Rosetta silent file (secondary structure, phi, psi, omega in degrees, C-alpha in Angstrom):
SEQUENCE: XXXXXXXXXXXXXXXXXXXXXXXXXXXXXXXXXXXXXXXXXXXXXXXXXXXXXXXXXXXXXXXXXXXXXXXXXXXXXXXXXXXXXXXXXXXXXXXXXXXXXXXXXXXXXXXXXXXXXXXXXXXXXXXXXXXXXXXXXXXXXXXXXXXXXXXXXXXXXXXXXXXXXXXXXXXXXXXXXXXXXXXXXXXXXXXXXXXXXXXXXXXXXXXXXXXXXXXXXXXXXXXXXXXXXXXXXXXXXXXXXXXXXXXXXXXXXXXXXXXXXXXXXXXXXXXXXXXXXXXXXXXXXXXXXXXX
SCORE:     score description
SCORE:     0.000 S_00000001
   1 L     0.000  -30.020  179.130  -28.940    1.789  -83.170 S_00000001
   2 H   -61.683  -40.255  179.569  -27.154    5.036  -84.040 S_00000001
   3 H   -64.501  -42.427  179.759  -24.421    4.210  -81.514 S_00000001
   4 H   -64.002  -42.212  177.878  -24.025    0.709  -82.916 S_00000001
   5 H   -59.775  -34.243  178.524  -23.852    2.050  -86.458 S_00000001
   6 H   -64.620  -40.244  178.558  -21.060    4.341  -85.304 S_00000001
   7 H   -66.670  -41.010  177.098  -18.991    1.392  -84.061 S_00000001
   8 H   -62.798  -38.698 -179.505  -19.531   -0.469  -87.332 S_00000001
   9 H   -65.096  -37.738  178.933  -18.522    2.664  -89.208 S_00000001
  10 H   -64.036  -43.459  179.786  -15.250    3.000  -87.307 S_00000001
  11 H   -67.689  -41.338  178.066  -14.271   -0.578  -88.114 S_00000001
  12 H   -65.672  -38.642  178.148  -15.289   -0.231  -91.744 S_00000001
  13 H   -64.143  -34.740  179.759  -13.421    3.059  -91.947 S_00000001
  14 H   -62.349  -35.957 -177.979  -10.299    1.404  -90.577 S_00000001
  15 H   -66.605  -28.176 -177.478  -10.258   -1.042  -93.453 S_00000001
  16 H  -108.175    4.692 -178.481  -10.153    1.768  -95.983 S_00000001
  17 L   117.662  170.010 -176.632   -8.053    4.300  -94.082 S_00000001
  18 L   -64.860  129.115 -179.771   -8.682    6.853  -91.339 S_00000001
  19 L  -116.712  165.161  176.714  -12.193    8.248  -91.541 S_00000001
  20 H   -56.331  -37.208  179.554  -13.886   11.094  -89.649 S_00000001
  21 H   -64.941  -40.362  178.426  -15.757    8.515  -87.587 S_00000001
  22 H   -68.473  -38.370  179.270  -12.549    6.763  -86.566 S_00000001
  23 H   -61.726  -37.722  177.706  -10.892   10.059  -85.753 S_00000001
  24 H   -63.566  -36.995  177.680  -13.755   10.825  -83.410 S_00000001
  25 H   -62.470  -42.197 -179.531  -13.156    7.506  -81.675 S_00000001
  26 H   -67.140  -38.701 -178.192   -9.518    8.378  -81.126 S_00000001
  27 H   -74.055  -29.874 -174.020  -10.316   11.850  -79.820 S_00000001
  28 H   -75.327  -24.197 -177.865  -13.129   10.662  -77.587 S_00000001
  29 L  -122.554  139.664  178.466  -11.075    8.227  -75.492 S_00000001
  30 L   -70.583  115.562  179.616   -7.712    8.758  -73.848 S_00000001
  31 L   -84.939  166.573  174.242   -5.367    6.355  -75.614 S_00000001
  32 L    84.792 -136.811 -167.413   -2.169    4.889  -74.134 S_00000001
  33 H   -79.296  -21.450 -174.988   -1.393    4.669  -70.453 S_00000001
  34 H   -57.507  -45.937 -179.409   -4.294    6.622  -68.975 S_00000001
  35 H   -66.068  -35.535  177.579   -6.804    3.797  -69.373 S_00000001
  36 H   -61.118  -45.427  178.792   -4.328    1.276  -67.972 S_00000001
  37 H   -62.470  -41.873 -179.123   -3.918    3.359  -64.839 S_00000001
  38 H   -63.362  -41.429 -176.624   -7.671    3.724  -64.536 S_00000001
  39 H   -75.812  -45.270 -174.097   -8.349    0.008  -64.889 S_00000001
  40 H   -84.728  -49.886 -172.707   -5.518   -1.399  -62.809 S_00000001
  41 H   -71.359  -41.903 -176.968   -4.721    1.271  -60.244 S_00000001
  42 H   -62.235  -41.281 -178.903   -8.259    2.333  -59.337 S_00000001
  43 H   -71.347  -25.029 -171.395   -9.327   -1.219  -58.614 S_00000001
  44 H   -97.374  -39.153 -168.949   -6.190   -2.001  -56.639 S_00000001
  45 H  -130.668    8.900  172.543   -5.187    1.010  -54.569 S_00000001
  46 L    92.660  165.309 -170.767   -8.029    3.484  -54.424 S_00000001
  47 H   -59.548  -51.489 -175.036   -8.956    6.805  -55.945 S_00000001
  48 H   -64.718  -48.620  179.422   -6.222    9.176  -54.702 S_00000001
  49 H   -63.962  -34.988  178.871   -3.347    6.798  -55.365 S_00000001
  50 H   -64.141  -40.345  179.109   -4.884    5.895  -58.719 S_00000001
  51 H   -63.503  -40.868  177.649   -4.951    9.542  -59.732 S_00000001
  52 H   -64.243  -42.034  179.723   -1.278    9.907  -58.817 S_00000001
  53 H   -62.770  -41.352 -179.392   -0.424    6.738  -60.742 S_00000001
  54 H   -64.134  -43.016  178.687   -2.278    7.976  -63.792 S_00000001
  55 H   -61.838  -41.215 -179.319   -0.468   11.332  -63.746 S_00000001
  56 H   -64.273  -44.071 -178.999    2.892    9.601  -63.417 S_00000001
  57 H   -67.989  -38.188  178.383    2.217    7.237  -66.302 S_00000001
  58 H   -63.813  -32.510  177.287    0.885   10.046  -68.475 S_00000001
  59 H   -68.684  -38.744 -179.467    4.128   11.945  -67.907 S_00000001
  60 H   -75.309  -38.602 -175.866    6.188    8.942  -68.983 S_00000001
  61 L  -130.800   77.408 -179.754    3.942    7.951  -71.872 S_00000001
  62 L   -55.516  128.311 -176.939    1.915   10.946  -73.100 S_00000001
  63 L   -64.715  142.326  174.341   -1.199    9.555  -74.784 S_00000001
  64 L    60.214   37.050  175.476   -1.521    9.819  -78.551 S_00000001
  65 L  -100.071  -41.615 -179.090    1.990   11.148  -79.176 S_00000001
  66 E  -123.526  142.514  174.486    3.494    8.190  -81.032 S_00000001
  67 L   -62.466  130.995 -176.697    1.893    5.559  -83.248 S_00000001
  68 L   -73.970   -8.753  178.614    1.894    2.294  -81.307 S_00000001
  69 L   -98.667  -54.468 -174.046    2.835    0.356  -84.446 S_00000001
  70 L  -107.646  -13.374  178.534    5.541    2.325  -86.281 S_00000001
  71 L    87.075    2.033  178.052    6.459    5.047  -83.756 S_00000001
  72 L   -66.071  151.085  176.593    5.645    8.011  -85.998 S_00000001
  73 E   -66.038  137.312  177.270    4.455   11.204  -84.342 S_00000001
  74 L  -135.880  175.939  173.731    0.665   11.522  -84.227 S_00000001
  75 L  -117.982  179.392 -171.941   -1.876   13.792  -82.559 S_00000001
  76 L   -70.831   -7.938  179.805   -4.793   13.101  -80.246 S_00000001
  77 L   -86.458   -6.671 -175.831   -7.284   12.783  -83.105 S_00000001
  78 L   -75.663  132.472 -178.948   -5.747    9.562  -84.424 S_00000001
  79 H   -68.061  137.211  173.744   -7.868    6.443  -83.855 S_00000001
  80 H    57.490   22.227 -177.085   -6.488    3.762  -81.552 S_00000001
  81 H    56.973   40.049  177.643   -3.165    5.692  -81.301 S_00000001
  82 L  -119.213  141.511  174.902   -2.302    4.642  -84.861 S_00000001
  83 L   -74.009  163.960 -177.639   -0.987    6.858  -87.633 S_00000001
  84 H   -60.029  -37.915 -178.099   -2.978    7.084  -90.864 S_00000001
  85 H   -64.079  -42.804 -179.839   -0.466    4.935  -92.754 S_00000001
  86 H   -69.398  -37.360  176.455   -0.722    2.056  -90.264 S_00000001
  87 H   -58.546  -41.563  179.829   -4.510    2.275  -90.185 S_00000001
  88 H   -70.003  -36.642 -174.674   -4.498    1.862  -93.965 S_00000001
  89 H   -81.367  -24.869  177.854   -1.935   -0.950  -93.956 S_00000001
  90 L   -63.436  144.662  176.311   -3.547   -3.015  -91.189 S_00000001
  91 L   -97.649  100.254 -175.565   -5.789   -5.837  -92.382 S_00000001
  92 E   -85.711  142.329 -178.425   -9.016   -5.276  -90.455 S_00000001
  93 L   -84.714   69.576 -178.275  -11.547   -8.079  -89.969 S_00000001
  94 L  -118.374   -4.109  178.917  -14.476   -6.210  -91.474 S_00000001
  95 L  -105.538 -127.475  179.330  -15.138   -8.269  -94.597 S_00000001
  96 L   -78.207  121.607  178.399  -15.431  -12.035  -95.001 S_00000001
  97 E  -129.729  154.973  177.665  -14.409  -13.816  -91.822 S_00000001
  98 L   -62.286  129.350 -177.090  -14.581  -17.409  -90.660 S_00000001
  99 L   -73.503   -7.193  177.609  -17.882  -17.906  -88.873 S_00000001
 100 L  -100.964  -60.176 -174.006  -16.152  -20.141  -86.301 S_00000001
 101 L   -96.069  -17.070  176.381  -12.752  -18.644  -85.396 S_00000001
 102 L    89.595   -2.763 -179.543  -13.190  -15.140  -86.804 S_00000001
 103 L   -70.736  157.149  178.897  -10.022  -14.969  -88.893 S_00000001
 104 E   -67.729  130.855  179.724  -10.109  -13.173  -92.250 S_00000001
 105 L   -76.416  143.324  178.539  -10.980  -15.599  -95.028 S_00000001
 106 L   -89.390  173.149 -179.840   -8.567  -15.973  -97.915 S_00000001
 107 L   -61.449  -27.694 -179.156   -9.334  -16.012 -101.619 S_00000001
 108 L   -84.068   -3.984  179.533   -9.236  -19.807 -101.548 S_00000001
 109 L   -91.706   99.747 -174.248  -11.896  -20.059  -98.845 S_00000001
 110 L   -79.518  -28.121 -176.971  -15.081  -20.468 -100.848 S_00000001
 111 L   -95.805 -151.527 -178.115  -17.414  -21.127  -97.932 S_00000001
 112 L   -99.504   -1.882  179.526  -18.024  -19.545  -94.547 S_00000001
 113 L  -116.217  147.504  171.832  -15.230  -21.423  -92.733 S_00000001
 114 L   -71.992  167.070 -178.339  -11.469  -21.114  -93.021 S_00000001
 115 H   -58.808  -39.450 -178.400   -9.592  -24.229  -94.077 S_00000001
 116 H   -65.049  -45.563 -178.439   -8.554  -25.055  -90.521 S_00000001
 117 H   -72.874  -28.268  177.696  -12.066  -24.863  -89.087 S_00000001
 118 H   -68.139  -25.350 -175.393  -13.539  -26.745  -92.056 S_00000001
 119 L  -108.678    8.416  179.115  -11.222  -29.662  -91.299 S_00000001
 120 L  -153.570  161.094  178.192  -11.388  -29.734  -87.507 S_00000001
 121 L  -106.232  156.487  179.321  -13.814  -29.189  -84.651 S_00000001
 122 L  -128.411  153.344  179.813  -13.446  -26.758  -81.765 S_00000001
 123 L   -80.133  -39.979 -179.512  -14.732  -26.743  -78.213 S_00000001
 124 L   -66.112  160.234 -178.484  -15.423  -22.997  -78.055 S_00000001
 125 L   -79.273  -50.623 -175.659  -18.625  -21.626  -79.597 S_00000001
 126 E  -161.189  149.379  177.198  -17.299  -18.729  -81.672 S_00000001
 127 E  -121.062  154.839  178.772  -14.320  -16.427  -82.000 S_00000001
 128 E  -130.920  125.382  176.543  -13.917  -12.782  -82.972 S_00000001
 129 E  -114.630  151.256  179.610  -10.710  -11.282  -84.355 S_00000001
 130 E   -99.155  -31.136 -172.708  -10.024   -7.620  -85.016 S_00000001
 131 E  -146.265  163.928  168.177   -7.015   -7.867  -87.359 S_00000001
 132 E   -86.293  135.009 -170.218   -4.829  -10.244  -89.305 S_00000001
 133 H   -56.572  -45.308 -174.783   -1.716  -10.939  -87.263 S_00000001
 134 H   -57.517  -29.270 -176.991    0.937  -10.201  -89.881 S_00000001
 135 H   -80.708  -18.781 -177.003   -0.238   -6.621  -90.296 S_00000001
 136 H  -125.026   26.801 -176.865   -0.074   -5.736  -86.576 S_00000001
 137 H   -56.347  -42.139 -177.256    2.871   -7.851  -85.428 S_00000001
 138 H   -62.507  -37.064  178.639    4.772   -4.849  -84.038 S_00000001
 139 H   -64.573  -47.841 -178.651    1.868   -3.848  -81.805 S_00000001
 140 H   -65.218  -43.353  179.756    1.520   -7.338  -80.325 S_00000001
 141 H   -64.688  -39.993  177.396    5.258   -7.804  -79.827 S_00000001
 142 H   -63.383  -42.878 -179.105    5.572   -4.404  -78.164 S_00000001
 143 H   -68.671  -39.853 -171.086    2.656   -5.121  -75.860 S_00000001
 144 H   -89.274  -38.988 -170.549    3.655   -8.680  -75.058 S_00000001
 145 H  -116.727  -14.502 -173.764    7.453   -8.746  -75.017 S_00000001
 146 L  -113.109   16.586  173.404    8.776   -5.171  -74.787 S_00000001
 147 L    74.483   15.456 -176.894    7.032   -3.932  -71.670 S_00000001
 148 L   -90.604   65.541 -177.416    4.621   -1.556  -73.436 S_00000001
 149 H   -63.176  -23.638 -178.101    1.729   -2.244  -71.108 S_00000001
 150 H   -70.488   -7.144  172.783    0.233    1.143  -71.930 S_00000001
 151 H   -66.927  -15.220 -173.048   -0.867   -0.251  -75.310 S_00000001
 152 H   -56.038  -37.707 -178.511   -3.723   -1.895  -73.387 S_00000001
 153 H   -63.348  -47.350 -179.346   -6.038    1.109  -73.782 S_00000001
 154 H   -64.946  -42.835  179.707   -5.780    1.222  -77.569 S_00000001
 155 H   -63.537  -42.166  178.714   -6.117   -2.553  -77.894 S_00000001
 156 H   -63.101  -36.775  179.382   -9.167   -2.565  -75.608 S_00000001
 157 H   -67.349  -39.920  176.545  -10.791    0.165  -77.704 S_00000001
 158 H   -61.807  -45.579  178.917  -10.258   -1.828  -80.900 S_00000001
 159 H   -62.613  -40.885  179.380  -11.798   -4.895  -79.247 S_00000001
 160 H   -58.757  -48.016 -179.801  -14.696   -2.829  -77.935 S_00000001
 161 H   -65.064  -38.618  178.254  -15.584   -1.522  -81.382 S_00000001
 162 H   -64.212  -43.108 -174.411  -15.261   -5.003  -82.891 S_00000001
 163 H   -73.156  -36.588  177.054  -17.465   -6.607  -80.254 S_00000001
 164 H   -65.098  -36.622  177.644  -20.206   -4.002  -80.412 S_00000001
 165 H   -64.725  -26.030 -179.642  -20.350   -4.445  -84.170 S_00000001
 166 H   -78.620  -16.705  177.641  -20.918   -8.178  -83.560 S_00000001
 167 L    56.678   49.559  176.842  -24.049   -7.452  -81.470 S_00000001
 168 L  -117.789  146.444  177.345  -23.389  -10.204  -78.903 S_00000001
 169 L  -111.685  143.194  178.974  -24.122  -10.151  -75.178 S_00000001
 170 L  -136.312  155.909 -179.674  -22.022  -11.848  -72.494 S_00000001
 171 L   -92.201  -36.485 -176.986  -22.309  -12.287  -68.737 S_00000001
 172 E  -142.479  137.736  172.076  -18.619  -12.423  -67.802 S_00000001
 173 E  -109.647  138.051  179.636  -15.375  -11.442  -69.518 S_00000001
 174 E  -144.558  156.540  179.158  -12.129  -13.113  -68.447 S_00000001
 175 E   -92.190  158.913  166.142   -8.534  -13.263  -69.719 S_00000001
 176 L   -68.377  121.129 -175.733   -6.526  -16.228  -70.887 S_00000001
 177 L   -76.372  150.869  172.949   -4.446  -16.845  -67.748 S_00000001
 178 L   -99.336  157.471  171.522   -0.670  -17.019  -67.677 S_00000001
 179 L   -66.877  127.406 -168.269    1.385  -19.408  -65.593 S_00000001
 180 H   -55.631  -45.642  177.693    2.033  -17.340  -62.450 S_00000001
 181 H   -59.677  -37.235  178.606    5.857  -17.594  -62.348 S_00000001
 182 H   -68.441  -38.665  178.180    5.958  -16.552  -66.012 S_00000001
 183 H   -64.835  -41.766  178.757    3.581  -13.661  -65.343 S_00000001
 184 H   -63.178  -38.179  179.638    5.733  -12.438  -62.458 S_00000001
 185 H   -66.279  -41.941  178.839    8.806  -12.546  -64.679 S_00000001
 186 H   -73.635  -32.591 -179.236    7.094  -10.539  -67.443 S_00000001
 187 L   103.463  -15.833  179.281    5.488   -8.197  -64.955 S_00000001
 188 L  -169.653  160.993  171.294    1.943   -8.506  -66.245 S_00000001
 189 L  -100.612  113.408 -174.914   -0.491  -10.647  -68.199 S_00000001
 190 H   -61.530  -33.158  178.278   -1.208   -8.699  -71.383 S_00000001
 191 H   -66.948  -34.563  178.744   -4.611  -10.371  -71.805 S_00000001
 192 H   -69.561  -44.010 -179.571   -5.582   -9.254  -68.302 S_00000001
 193 H   -60.075  -50.773  179.961   -4.536   -5.633  -68.881 S_00000001
 194 H   -67.716  -38.020 -177.001   -6.506   -5.299  -72.111 S_00000001
 195 H   -63.331  -40.688  179.557   -9.366   -7.403  -70.769 S_00000001
 196 H   -61.176  -46.197 -178.895  -10.004   -5.215  -67.729 S_00000001
 197 H   -68.563  -43.098  178.538  -10.271   -2.067  -69.815 S_00000001
 198 H   -57.832  -47.053 -179.692  -12.292   -3.815  -72.516 S_00000001
 199 H   -62.027  -38.942  177.777  -14.804   -5.161  -69.979 S_00000001
 200 H   -62.685  -41.430  177.827  -15.190   -1.691  -68.490 S_00000001
 201 H   -65.828  -34.365 -178.970  -15.947   -0.240  -71.912 S_00000001
 202 H   -81.262  -17.496 -176.315  -18.461   -3.014  -72.573 S_00000001
 203 L    70.884   33.471 -178.046  -20.124   -2.666  -69.170 S_00000001
 204 L  -116.551  144.415  178.800  -19.722   -6.410  -68.529 S_00000001
 205 E   -57.976  142.026 -178.925  -18.527   -8.099  -65.328 S_00000001
 206 E  -123.522  136.644  179.701  -14.833   -9.003  -65.375 S_00000001
 207 L  -145.093  106.732 -179.138  -13.184  -11.816  -63.427 S_00000001
 208 L   -86.176   -0.657 -175.488   -9.511  -12.661  -63.858 S_00000001
 209 L  -110.533    6.057  179.158   -9.621  -15.344  -61.152 S_00000001
 210 L   -70.429  -41.559 -174.528  -12.145  -17.756  -62.604 S_00000001
 211 E  -117.618  139.023  177.597   -9.638  -19.673  -64.682 S_00000001
 212 E  -134.579  154.460  178.433   -6.049  -20.475  -63.805 S_00000001
 213 E   -98.878  119.917 -170.738   -3.088  -22.066  -65.533 S_00000001
 214 L   -97.522   -7.952  176.075   -1.737  -24.836  -63.355 S_00000001
 215 L  -150.460  155.000  177.459    1.407  -25.717  -65.272 S_00000001
 216 L   -75.746  152.686  176.702    3.876  -24.116  -67.613 S_00000001
 217 L  -126.858  153.521  178.630    3.809  -25.094  -71.260 S_00000001
 218 L   -69.329  166.219  178.134    6.511  -25.038  -73.871 S_00000001
 219 L   -56.898  138.032 -178.556    6.590  -22.378  -76.595 S_00000001
 220 L   -87.161  -23.941 -177.542    3.745  -22.827  -79.072 S_00000001
 221 L   -62.706  134.753  179.490    5.484  -21.160  -82.010 S_00000001
 222 L    90.331   -9.040 -179.928    6.702  -23.684  -84.545 S_00000001
 223 L   -91.647  144.674  174.559    4.384  -26.452  -83.325 S_00000001
 224 L   -78.582  178.090 -175.904    1.731  -28.026  -85.521 S_00000001
 225 H   -57.998  -49.679 -178.036   -1.895  -28.417  -84.495 S_00000001
 226 H   -65.833  -39.562  178.736   -1.596  -31.816  -82.784 S_00000001
 227 H   -65.821  -37.087  177.121    1.613  -30.843  -80.996 S_00000001
 228 H   -64.180  -43.081  179.905   -0.037  -27.635  -79.743 S_00000001
 229 H   -61.205  -42.910  179.845   -2.997  -29.610  -78.400 S_00000001
 230 H   -67.639  -37.433 -178.811   -0.704  -31.996  -76.537 S_00000001
 231 H   -64.154  -36.790 -172.977    1.387  -29.117  -75.205 S_00000001
 232 H   -98.903   -8.082 -175.273   -1.601  -27.290  -73.729 S_00000001
 233 L   -56.557  128.038  176.601   -3.694  -30.292  -72.650 S_00000001
 234 L    72.246   13.541 -175.990   -4.799  -30.067  -69.015 S_00000001
 235 L   -82.028  -16.502 -175.051   -3.058  -26.742  -68.431 S_00000001
 236 E  -120.464  142.063  174.536   -6.197  -24.851  -67.327 S_00000001
 237 E  -141.901  153.238  172.912   -8.674  -25.406  -64.488 S_00000001
 238 E   -77.168  138.006  179.591  -11.498  -23.391  -62.972 S_00000001
 239 L   -55.555  134.185 -177.649  -10.609  -22.004  -59.555 S_00000001
 240 L   -58.080  131.876  178.803  -11.926  -24.311  -56.844 S_00000001
 241 L    88.215   -3.264 -178.009  -15.260  -23.124  -55.476 S_00000001
 242 L  -101.210    5.829 -177.899  -15.969  -20.791  -58.414 S_00000001
 243 H   -59.169  -37.461 -179.157  -18.081  -23.229  -60.419 S_00000001
 244 H   -64.124  -28.031 -177.819  -21.285  -21.572  -59.251 S_00000001
 245 H   -70.672  -22.379 -176.865  -20.160  -18.212  -60.629 S_00000001
 246 H  -112.551   -2.795 -174.968  -20.065  -19.536  -64.191 S_00000001
 247 E   -59.674  119.158  178.680  -22.886  -22.078  -64.189 S_00000001
 248 L    74.972    3.408 -174.983  -25.026  -21.401  -67.251 S_00000001
 249 L   -85.219  153.064  174.469  -23.198  -18.134  -67.983 S_00000001
 250 E   -91.767  112.620 -173.144  -22.143  -16.769  -71.365 S_00000001
 251 E  -107.602  144.978  176.500  -18.384  -16.268  -71.140 S_00000001
 252 E  -127.548  118.086  179.511  -16.029  -14.266  -73.359 S_00000001
 253 E   -91.843  139.327  177.983  -12.270  -14.912  -73.149 S_00000001
 254 E  -108.095  133.430  173.609   -9.803  -12.159  -74.067 S_00000001
 255 E  -148.290  174.450 -177.623   -6.383  -12.868  -75.581 S_00000001
 256 E   -88.341  -38.342 -173.605   -3.889  -11.167  -77.878 S_00000001
 257 E  -145.229  147.745  176.301   -3.583  -13.677  -80.725 S_00000001
 258 E  -119.949  132.419  177.467   -5.278  -16.758  -82.158 S_00000001
 259 L  -119.276  -86.942 -179.243   -3.390  -19.346  -84.210 S_00000001
 260 L   -94.678  -15.979 -177.924   -4.703  -22.928  -84.271 S_00000001
 261 L    95.140    1.675 -177.572   -7.198  -22.602  -81.416 S_00000001
 262 H   -61.713  -43.526 -179.727   -5.513  -25.111  -79.100 S_00000001
 263 H   -65.867  -45.548 -179.618   -5.284  -22.651  -76.199 S_00000001
 264 H   -64.037  -39.069  177.925   -8.855  -21.443  -76.615 S_00000001
 265 H   -63.665  -40.802 -179.933  -10.159  -24.999  -76.831 S_00000001
 266 H   -65.846  -41.230  176.564   -8.320  -25.945  -73.650 S_00000001
 267 H   -64.339  -46.313 -178.262   -9.726  -22.905  -71.814 S_00000001
 268 H   -62.080  -40.484 -179.898  -13.227  -23.541  -73.147 S_00000001
 269 H   -61.318  -44.751  179.998  -13.131  -27.201  -72.134 S_00000001
 270 H   -62.319  -41.208 -178.364  -12.207  -26.345  -68.543 S_00000001
 271 H   -71.406  -42.926  179.743  -14.979  -23.731  -68.336 S_00000001
 272 H   -68.231  -38.682  177.053  -17.651  -25.885  -69.976 S_00000001
 273 H   -61.958  -27.706  179.997  -16.740  -28.898  -67.831 S_00000001
 274 L   -89.078    0.810  173.233  -17.306  -26.657  -64.800 S_00000001
 275 L   112.436    3.115  178.681  -20.797  -25.708  -65.999 S_00000001
 276 E   -60.087  146.604  179.735  -20.450  -22.623  -68.213 S_00000001
 277 L   -74.916  -42.398  178.471  -23.305  -22.160  -70.653 S_00000001
 278 E  -157.341  155.477 -180.000  -21.152  -21.057  -73.599 S_00000001
 279 E  -135.012  119.709  173.072  -17.604  -19.876  -74.262 S_00000001
 280 E  -119.684  176.292  177.146  -16.550  -17.453  -76.999 S_00000001
 281 E  -146.046  159.120  170.216  -13.381  -15.418  -77.376 S_00000001
 282 E  -132.315  137.470  178.628  -12.066  -12.166  -78.789 S_00000001
 283 E  -129.931  155.408  174.037   -8.473  -11.532  -79.854 S_00000001
 284 E   -64.922  -41.782 -174.659   -6.676   -8.553  -81.263 S_00000001
 285 E  -144.792  152.032  173.304   -5.371  -10.658  -84.141 S_00000001
 286 E  -125.625  147.203  176.804   -5.644  -14.051  -85.791 S_00000001
 287 L   -60.976  155.675 -179.341   -3.150  -15.690  -88.079 S_00000001
 288 L   -62.254  149.921  176.750   -3.861  -15.566  -91.799 S_00000001
 289 L   -55.987  130.003 -178.099   -6.094  -18.253  -93.240 S_00000001
 290 L    94.068  -11.947  178.387   -3.939  -21.274  -94.030 S_00000001
 291 L   -79.940  146.317  179.714   -1.238  -20.288  -91.495 S_00000001
 292 L  -102.375    0.000    0.000   -0.273  -22.861  -88.907 S_00000001
């Protein structure tokens, strides 16, 4: 219980500014590219080559030198590779959150559900968010669109602390899959990079090949709820022959951001139709309550 209390303390400390407990979290784990090399390279090309890859990446992106949000200089004691100012300014999901999707509840949300979840049903069981999207937009954009794959370690650590505080157990962790041609063009699936490291920290089996995206979908930004559902409908399927691997299992999907839930519902439907016992998700950030 002492270890669990420590994870809760780091998240609570983040909401009010950098605390000694959070600083210990930052010092205890190598932030930045080192974890990415460990998760991706070790599994793919073996120990010696992985060590070389890690050294090369560390030379290009020294861990804990710059804040991953604003770019200010920091030192190795900073939690999640964030400067104190960004830690204070981020809106951490440590207070009242929607019991369904996990987003931070607004002042107008009197109950336990956000307005969106109160007025609609979802296929997934439950979601967990770490932050409100508007406060960490630069981190997500850098990770997703600007080639900063080395953010994966810090993001995975934030997710790890959030999930341990939730006291939930899962059998398999998997990423939201990208359409393969799009993934090749970007160079990586950001959910996969963070998910691999996150699963390793959690000590839970990880499988990026259970679920696949079989068609490209148009941009989701700017679309309303119904349009998003239509856009993503039928885009995901369980890999043929892998149904037995998920039958009755408790699954946790990893992604970077949650908006209306259309993508998560589509993923959950494919997994549940193939026999999964339950499907939850964790994201770095969720849109503000009332945002579309």
